[in-house]
N, C-alpha and C positions, 0 to 999 in steps of 0.2 A: 504494500500500500504506500502511495506517494505521501511524503510530508506536505504540509501546507506550503512550505517554502519552495518546493519543487513542483507545485501544482501546475499542469500544462496551461490552464487558463490564466493563472497568475503570470507565468513566464511570457505568455503571448501579450498580455496587457502591458507588462513592464517594457517589453520590446517596442510596443507602439508608443508608449510615453517617451522613451528615448528617441525614437524616430521623430516624434512631434517636436521635441526640443531641438534636434539637429535641423529640422526643416525651418524652425523659427529663427535659427542662427544664420541661415543662408542669406536672407535679405540684408541682415546687418553686415555680414562679410562683404556682400556686393556694394553696400553703401560706403564701407571703409575703403575698398579698392577704388571706387569711383572718386571719392574725395581725395585719395592719395594722388590719383592721376591728375586731378584738377590742381592740386597743390604743386605738383611737379611742373605743370604748364605755367602756373603763376610764378613759381620760383625761377624758371628759365627766363621768363619775360623780365622779372625784376632784376635778375643777374645781368642780363644783356643791357638793360637800361642803365644800370649802375656802371657797367663796363664802358658803355659809350661815353658817359660823363667822365670817367677816369681817363679814357684814351684821348679825349679832347683836352684834358688838363696836360697829359703827357705831351701831346702834339704842340700845345701852346708853349710848354717849357723848351721843347726842341726848336720851335719857331723863333723864340727869343735869341737863341744862339745864332740861327741863320740871319736874323735881322741885325744882330750885333756885328756879324761879319760884313753884311751889306754896307752898313754905315761906316765901318772902319775902312773898307775898300774904296768907298766914294771919297773919303777924306784923303786916302793915300794917292788916289788917282790925280788929285789936285796939287800934290806936293811937287815943287820944282825938282827936287833930287830924283824923283821917280820919272818925271817927264823929260828930264835932260838926257837920259840914257847914259850918264856917267856912272860906271860901275862902282867905283870906290866910294863916292858920296852916298850912293843908293845902298850899298852894302852896310855902311855904318848906320844909316837911318833904320834899316830893317833889323839890324842886330840890336839896337837900342829898344826898338818896338817889341822884339821877341822876349826881352827880359821883363817887359811890363805885362804882356798878355800870355800867361802861362797855359791857357787852354789850347793855344796854337802850337803846332810842332814846327812851323816855319812860315816864312813869307817870301815872296819873290816877285820879280817883274820879268816878263818875257816879251820879246818883240813880236811884230806881226807875223813873222815866219815861225814863231814858236820857240826861238832860241833864247836861253836864259841871259838876261842882261846883268841881273844882280839877285842875290838871295841871302837869306839867313835861315839856317846855317849857310855858309859860303860853299858853293858847288866846287868839288875837287876835279871835276871833268865836265866837258860840254854836255848840256842837257837840252832836250827838245821836247816841247809839250803838244805838238800837233795831234798826237793820238789821244790826248786827254779830253774828256767830255766838257770840263769847265772851260777850257781854252776855246774849243770849237763853238760852244754855245755862246760864250761872251762875244766872240767875233761875229757870229751870225745874227744875234739879237741886238748887239751893241748895248747890252744891259747886264745887270747882275745875273750870274749863272751859278748853279750848284752842280758839282761833278758827280762822280760815282766812287765807290770803294776803290782804293788804290794803296799800294805800298809806294811811298814817296821816293823818287830817285835821289833826292838830296837829303831828305830827313831819315830815310830808311824805316819810317814808321807807317803803321796803318792810319790813313787819314781820309777825311772827306774835304775836298778842296773847293773853294769858292773863287770865282773870277769876276773881274770888273774891267771894262775897256777904258784905255786912255785914248781919247780922240784928238786928232790934229785939228788945225783951223778949218780944214775942208770937211770935217765931220767923219773922216776915215779913221779906222782903228790903227793906231801906231804902236800900241803895246797893250798888254793885259797885266793888271796887278793880281796877285794870287795870295790867298790865305789858306793855309793847310791846317784844318782843325784836327786835333788829336782825337781819334775815335774813343779812346779811354774816357774822355770827358763826357761824351754822350752816354756811355755806359754808367758813369757816375750819376748822371741825372736820373736814369732809370732806377738806379739802386735806391735813390732817396724817396721813391714813391711808396706809400703804405698800401700793400696789396695782400690779399688772402694767401695762405700757404699753397704752394704748388702753382702759383701764377707765373706767367712768363711775359716779358715785354720784348717785342721784336721791332726793330726799325730796319727797313730795307730801302735800297735805292731803286731807280727806275728799271733796272734789270732784274730785280729780285735778289740781289746780293745782300747778305746780312751785314748791316753796319753795327747794330746793337742786338744782343741777345742776353737778357738778364733774367735769371742767373746763368752761370756756365758759359760766359762770353768767350772764353779762350778756346772752347771747342767748336764754336759756331761762327764767330765773326770772320767775314771774308768768304764764306761759302756761298756759292750761287745756287739758289733753289727756285728757279722760275717755274718748275713743273710741280712743286709741292701743292697739295690741294688748297691750302689756305692762301698761299702766295698768288695763285691764279685768281682767287676771289678778290683779294686785295687790289691786285693790279687792274682788274676789270671794273670794279664797282666804286672805288674811291672811298666810300664811307658806308658803314652799316654793321650788322651783326651776323654771325654764322656759327655753325657747329661743325667741327672738323677734327681729324686726327692730327695731333701735333707732330713736329719733326722728331720728337723723342718717343713717339708711340702712345702718348696719353691723349684720350679724347677730351677736348676742351670746348667751352663756350667762348666765343671771341667777339670783340668789338674792334673796329679798325677805322682809321681816317688818314688824311694826308696832313702835311704841315699847314696848309691853308688853301684858299680858293684860287690864288694866282697860279699862272702857268708854271712858274719856277717851283713854288712850294708843293705843287701836286706831284712832283717827282720823288718826294720822300714820303714813305708810308710807315705809319705807326700802328701796331696792333697789340692788344693785351688779351691773354687767354687765361681762363680759370677752369680747373678740372671740373668735370660734371659732378664728381663725388662731393666736391666742396660746395658747388652751387645748389645741389639737391640735399645737402646734409640735414637741414632742418625738416624738409618734407619727408625724408627717409626716417628721421627720428620719430616724427609724429605717426608715421605708418606703423613702425615697430611698436610704439607705445599703444596705439589703438588695437593692433592685432593681439598684443599681450593681454590687454584689458578684455577683449572679446573672448580670448582663450580661457581666462580666469572665470568669467561669467558663464561660459559654456560648461566648464568643468563643474562649477557649483550647481548649475541647472541639471546636468546629467546625474550628479550625485543625489540631488533632491528627488529627481524622477525615480532613480533606482531604489533609494532607501524609502522615500515617501510612498512610492508605489507599493513596496513590500508591506509597509505598515498599514496603509489605508485599504489597499486591495485585499490583504489577508483578512482584515476585519470584515470587509463586505462579503467575502466568500464564506467566512465562518458563520456570519449571520444571514 
């Protein structure tokens, strides 16, 4: 004879109670997962909006450096020592200037054929700049020009060069004054930004060559990555947000922009990326918290159904 505890009718009713509890939990689970998905979408939007603000600040900082170079070169272009073409006087002026402006690796003046007239540091052998973008663009536009990543032939350092034309009385380019910005300075500007853990700041030139990559600059600066997914987006869209795999294999949310709206400033691109795990950390924490809460409630409900069913159903079957 079966005991009341193992009565078939009791077991069947108890199983139904447990099933009812589980069925009641399913809508709550669905609501939690739906809310989590909405929170992740919201977190992504918030992260990208914050990143866009950050990247605009970063671009403004970099643009100040570019604007400082422009103003300095305009002044240098007016100085008689640079206009005269006399190497010794010009060398002395640029040497004095280099001591004052420590963010620059060097200064120079090249003639219309690209040959060096004077420089600081002083060139130990003849130097020609016809293959350099800053020289070509300064001659073509007769205006301020930003070059591309290069290892300076005089300085021996990784630099971003700026050029400005010296015009003769007929308005023709007679020479170009040059300022070579030490790329380490750009990296320092990036390092001063307050960014979430795992974030990266990347500055590239018009060819997609990396000028700044913070952190880990020593392994990335100077590398040309025109076909990297994010570089393609940046070069084609100028400003916006995106999600892509980073150069280091980490999936990140990105915001990107250029130094400014002018033709010259649009050649330098700045982007900041934050890992998805960081952007979604709060949404993931809430999801885990809600799932744990639901798990506890479900466990209590199942225990109540099992024990309560035994107590109350046993009584009803007895009577």
